[in-house]
Every structure is written in C-alpha cells, then in structure tokens.
C-alpha positions as CSV (number, residue, x, y, z in Angstrom):
1,M,97.5,229.3,149.9
2,E,93.9,230.4,150.6
3,L,91.8,227.8,152.3
4,D,88.1,227.0,152.2
5,R,87.4,225.9,155.7
6,Q,84.4,223.7,154.8
7,K,86.4,222.1,151.9
8,V,89.2,221.2,154.3
9,I,86.8,219.7,156.9
10,N,85.1,217.7,154.2
11,A,88.4,216.4,152.9
12,L,89.4,215.3,156.4
13,G,86.2,213.2,156.7
14,G,83.6,215.7,157.8
15,P,82.8,217.6,161.0
16,D,82.3,214.5,163.2
17,A,85.7,213.0,162.1
18,V,87.5,216.3,162.8
19,E,85.7,216.7,166.1
20,A,87.0,213.3,167.2
21,M,90.6,214.2,166.4
22,N,93.0,215.5,169.1
23,S,94.9,218.7,168.3
24,E,98.0,216.7,167.1
25,A,95.9,214.6,164.8
26,R,94.2,217.7,163.3
27,A,97.6,219.3,162.7
28,E,98.9,216.2,160.9
29,A,95.7,215.9,158.9
30,L,95.9,219.6,157.9
31,E,99.5,219.2,156.9
32,G,98.6,216.2,154.7
33,F,95.8,218.1,153.1
34,L,98.0,221.1,152.3
35,S,100.7,218.8,150.9
36,D,98.2,217.1,148.6
37,Q,96.9,220.5,147.5
38,L,100.4,221.7,146.7
39,D,101.1,218.5,144.8
40,A,97.9,219.0,142.8
41,S,98.6,222.6,142.0
42,V,102.2,221.9,140.9
43,A,101.1,218.9,138.8
44,A,98.5,221.1,137.1
45,R,101.2,223.7,136.2
46,F,103.4,220.9,134.8
47,G,100.6,219.6,132.6
48,A,100.0,216.4,134.5
49,P,96.9,214.4,133.5
50,A,93.9,214.5,135.8
51,K,94.3,210.8,136.6
52,A,97.1,208.2,136.5
53,S,97.4,206.1,133.3
54,T,98.6,202.6,133.0
55,V,102.0,201.8,131.7
56,A,100.5,200.5,128.5
57,E,98.5,203.7,128.1
58,L,101.6,205.8,128.5
59,E,103.5,203.6,126.0
60,S,100.7,204.1,123.5
61,Q,101.4,207.9,123.5
62,I,105.0,207.5,122.4
63,E,104.3,207.9,118.6
64,G,102.2,211.0,119.2
65,R,105.1,212.9,120.8
66,A,107.5,215.3,119.0
67,F,110.3,214.2,121.4
68,R,110.9,211.4,123.9
69,R,110.1,212.0,127.6
70,G,113.6,211.2,128.6
71,V,115.2,214.0,126.7
72,G,117.3,216.5,128.7
73,T,115.6,219.7,129.8
74,L,117.9,221.9,127.6
75,F,117.0,220.1,124.4
76,A,113.2,220.6,123.8
77,V,110.3,222.8,124.8
78,G,108.3,220.6,127.0
79,G,111.4,218.7,128.1
80,T,111.4,220.5,131.4
81,T,108.5,218.4,132.7
82,P,108.3,214.6,133.3
83,F,105.1,214.6,131.3
84,G,106.6,215.8,128.0
85,N,104.1,218.6,127.7
86,R,104.6,222.3,126.9
87,V,103.2,224.1,130.0
88,P,101.2,227.3,129.9
89,G,103.4,230.3,129.5
90,E,106.4,228.3,128.2
91,P,107.8,229.6,124.9
92,A,106.8,227.8,121.7
93,T,110.5,227.4,120.7
94,V,113.7,226.9,122.5
95,Q,115.4,230.1,123.5
96,R,119.0,231.3,122.8
97,L,121.3,230.4,125.7
98,V,123.6,232.9,127.3
99,P,127.2,232.0,126.5
100,M,129.2,230.4,129.3
101,P,132.3,232.1,130.7
102,A,135.7,231.1,129.4
103,V,136.4,229.3,132.7
104,P,133.0,228.1,133.9
105,T,132.4,227.1,137.4
106,L,129.6,225.0,139.0
107,M,127.9,228.2,140.1
108,D,127.9,229.4,136.5
109,F,126.2,226.2,135.4
110,F,123.6,226.6,138.1
111,R,122.9,230.2,136.9
112,L,123.1,229.7,133.1
113,R,122.1,226.1,132.4
114,F,120.5,224.4,135.4
115,A,118.3,227.4,136.4
116,P,115.8,227.8,138.0
117,A,116.9,224.5,139.7
118,T,114.1,225.1,142.2
119,H,113.7,221.4,143.0
120,V,117.3,220.7,144.0
121,L,117.8,224.0,145.7
122,Q,114.7,223.3,147.9
123,S,115.9,219.8,148.5
124,A,119.4,221.0,149.6
125,D,117.8,223.7,151.8
126,K,115.6,221.1,153.5
127,A,118.7,218.9,154.2
128,L,120.6,221.9,155.5
129,A,117.7,222.9,157.8
130,G,117.6,219.4,159.1
131,G,121.2,219.6,160.2
132,L,122.5,217.0,157.9
133,P,126.3,216.7,157.0
134,E,127.6,218.8,154.2
135,E,128.1,215.8,152.0
136,I,124.4,215.0,152.2
137,V,123.5,218.6,151.5
138,T,125.8,218.5,148.5
139,A,124.3,215.3,147.2
140,C,120.8,216.8,147.5
141,L,122.0,220.0,145.7
142,L,123.4,218.0,142.8
143,H,121.2,214.9,142.6
144,D,118.9,215.9,139.7
145,V,120.8,218.6,137.7
146,A,122.0,216.0,135.2
147,Q,118.5,216.0,133.9
148,A,119.6,219.1,131.9
149,L,121.6,216.5,129.8
150,M,119.4,213.4,130.1
151,K,116.4,212.5,132.3
152,A,116.5,208.8,131.7
153,D,118.8,207.1,134.2
154,H,119.7,210.5,135.6
155,G,121.1,209.0,138.8
156,W,123.8,207.2,136.8
157,W,124.4,210.2,134.5
158,G,124.6,212.5,137.5
159,A,127.0,210.4,139.4
160,Q,129.3,210.1,136.4
161,L,129.0,213.9,135.7
162,F,130.2,214.7,139.2
163,E,132.5,211.8,140.1
164,P,135.8,213.6,139.4
165,Y,134.8,216.5,141.6
166,V,133.0,215.2,144.7
167,S,133.6,212.5,147.3
168,E,132.9,208.9,146.7
169,Q,130.0,209.0,149.1
170,V,128.4,212.0,147.3
171,A,128.7,210.3,143.9
172,F,127.2,207.1,145.5
173,A,124.2,208.9,146.9
174,I,123.5,210.6,143.6
175,R,123.7,207.3,141.7
176,Y,121.6,205.2,143.9
177,H,118.9,207.7,144.9
178,Q,117.3,206.9,141.5
179,A,116.7,203.3,142.6
180,L,115.9,203.9,146.2
181,R,113.1,206.4,145.4
182,F,110.9,203.5,144.2
183,Y,111.2,201.6,147.5
184,P,109.7,202.7,150.8
185,D,111.6,202.7,154.0
186,H,109.1,203.2,156.8
187,S,111.8,203.2,159.4
188,V,112.8,206.7,158.2
189,G,109.3,207.8,157.1
190,Y,109.8,207.4,153.3
191,D,106.8,206.3,151.3
192,Y,106.4,205.7,147.6
193,P,105.7,209.1,146.0
194,G,102.1,209.4,144.8
195,M,103.2,211.5,141.8
196,Y,105.0,208.4,140.4
197,N,101.7,206.8,139.7
198,V,101.1,209.7,137.2
199,I,104.7,209.9,135.8
200,F,105.4,206.1,135.4
201,G,102.0,204.6,135.4
202,K,99.8,203.3,138.2
203,D,100.8,199.7,137.6
204,Y,104.5,200.5,137.1
205,V,107.1,197.9,138.3
206,P,110.7,199.0,138.3
207,P,112.9,197.0,135.9
208,P,115.4,194.3,137.1
209,Y,118.4,196.6,137.1
210,I,116.7,199.1,139.4
211,E,115.7,196.3,141.7
212,A,119.3,195.0,141.7
213,A,120.6,198.5,142.4
214,Y,118.2,198.8,145.3
215,R,119.3,195.5,146.8
216,Y,122.9,196.4,146.4
217,C,122.5,199.8,148.0
218,K,120.4,198.6,150.8
219,D,123.3,196.6,152.2
220,H,126.0,199.2,151.5
221,K,127.7,201.3,154.2
222,W,126.5,204.4,152.4
223,Y,122.9,203.4,152.1
224,M,121.6,206.1,154.4
225,A,123.5,208.8,152.3
226,A,121.5,207.8,149.2
227,R,118.3,207.3,151.3
228,Q,118.7,210.8,152.7
229,V,118.5,212.2,149.2
230,T,115.1,210.6,148.7
231,I,114.0,211.7,152.2
232,N,114.9,215.3,151.4
233,D,113.7,215.1,147.8
234,L,110.6,217.1,147.0
235,Y,108.3,215.3,144.6
236,S,106.6,218.6,144.1
237,F,108.0,222.0,145.2
238,D,106.7,225.1,146.8
239,P,106.7,227.9,144.2
240,N,106.7,230.5,147.0
241,H,109.9,229.1,148.6
242,V,112.8,230.8,146.8
243,V,116.3,229.5,147.5
244,D,119.3,231.3,146.0
245,V,122.2,229.0,145.0
246,E,124.5,231.6,146.7
247,K,123.3,230.1,150.0
248,F,125.5,227.1,149.3
249,T,128.6,228.9,148.1
250,D,130.7,227.8,151.1
251,I,129.4,224.2,151.0
252,I,130.2,223.9,147.3
253,G,133.7,225.4,148.0
254,R,134.4,222.7,150.6
255,N,132.8,219.8,148.8
256,F,133.2,220.4,145.0
257,K,136.7,220.3,143.5
258,Q,136.4,223.1,140.9
259,P,139.0,222.5,138.1
260,K,141.2,225.6,137.5
261,E,140.7,225.2,133.7
262,G,136.9,225.3,134.1
263,L,134.3,222.6,133.8
264,G,134.5,221.1,130.3
265,H,138.1,222.2,129.8
266,D,140.0,220.1,132.3
267,N,140.4,217.0,130.1
268,S,138.6,214.9,132.7
269,P,136.7,211.7,131.5
270,V,133.5,213.7,131.8
271,A,134.6,217.1,130.3
272,H,132.6,216.3,127.1
273,M,129.4,216.1,129.2
274,W,129.9,219.5,130.6
275,R,130.7,220.9,127.1
276,T,127.4,219.4,125.9
277,I,125.5,221.1,128.6
278,A,127.3,224.4,127.9
279,N,126.5,224.2,124.2
280,P,123.5,222.0,123.4
281,D,123.0,223.7,120.1
282,A,126.1,222.1,118.6
283,P,124.8,220.1,115.6
284,L,127.4,217.3,115.7
C-alpha cells in the first residue's frame, strides 16, 4: 500500500500531535491508520456506501432489490457481498459450476463451492500463527462458509452443517460466534466492528434471540472458543495475503470426520444441505 506521508500525519492529528507521541504510540497509530485504509479499500471493492445508513433506511431499500441480502453466495450475482450489490468486474449472470466429484470431500467443497474463501482462510491462518489449538483453528476455518448456502443466521446454519463431522466445541464456537461478534470483550481486545455500522445500520440493536445467545454463551465453559473466532475474524481482509487451503490439510484430517461415502451421500441429518451446496441449480 503506497502512503502519502503528509496524509498520514494529518490523519494522526497533525505534526504537533505526531511529535508528541513516543515511538510505540506512533507505531500503534500508524497500524490503526493502515487498518482503516484497508477497511475502506475493501469496503469500496464490495460496493459499500460512503456512509452508514440507519436501520430504517436499509429497510426502505428492500423492495428495490432483485434478491434479499441474506441469500447464500452461490445463488445470486451480488450475493457475495453483505451489501447485496454487484461489484465491479463481477459477471452479470451466475456462472456454470464445475461438477463435484462422485465422493466429495471438504477440500473439494473449499475448491469448487466455497472459493475463494479468502476471509475464513485468513482467519484460520491468523489463529494458527497465534499458536491457538487446532480446534480453534478449525472453527475459524469453517465459521463463515455456510454463507454459501445462507447468510442469515449463518452461525446456526454453519454449526448444523458441520455438527456430524467436528467436535462439540468446534460446532459450539461456529454457532455462537454470530452472537458474540456484536458484543465487545475488552479483556481480550475485541471491539464492535466499525463495518457493522455500514452493514446493519448505525443504530442497529441485535434482536432478543441474539442477546439471549450471547448471555448463554458468556457463561459457558466454551465461551472463549467462540470468542476466539471473533478475535481472529477479519472484518475486512488483505487482498495481498493469499492463503491456500492446502495449508490446513493435516488439521482438517485430524479435526474433520470425512464420511467415506462423500459429503452429501452419507445419509447424515445434514446430507441434504451439502447436496444443495453441490447443486444449487436444482429447480425443486
């Protein structure tokens, strides 16, 4: 990222303010500036509005959309972003999907249905670099991929999608990260994401079921597993940081129970969800 030195100094409060900072404060201020710049650049690529709307203003846009913002990313052009907009360079129509193998694995779904999966791959990579246990890395890797099927309540959809194949703690972390992300925990350095003011509305208040889920999770023995997903979540991502899912091959092998029949063909309670992701063009 190219930097305009004067622009950075002005953003940090001007020459006098920068001069008064010690070296550590300057480093932290610069990191914050770079993070804000990255957020802004990614938001622009995703078609984010220039300023946050109110909840009422967002609701007034519903009847002007060709599809609902909660639609799974596989089902509509524009569905890949939380703003429900077709981004520059995105095709005007949905594209033909590559057929899945006869016995599809989780890695096949990452390559052929979840790709590019930049967000979760970077999240898992961050958790791995932080030395967190493999179960937490696995939860970070899987926590948002259910958005291919449904973005609304994706924590619950994701937990259900993976429950037969992962530990109870991983499923718990995936389910409850959705509620925890709205509630700061300053003891571990987690703040409310500024991007949520744009996505949900600057006056958004989580509904009662989210509040109840947060209260339940906060007192649970696996609270920190779910919280770690939010801590290692990236509410914008670095387009220059490429992570290959192959990096997690061994972790997936140890923490994901791949059915021998293939996902979608093992007669599990969620096999139909995997089949829907595999073939979202089925008319009925």
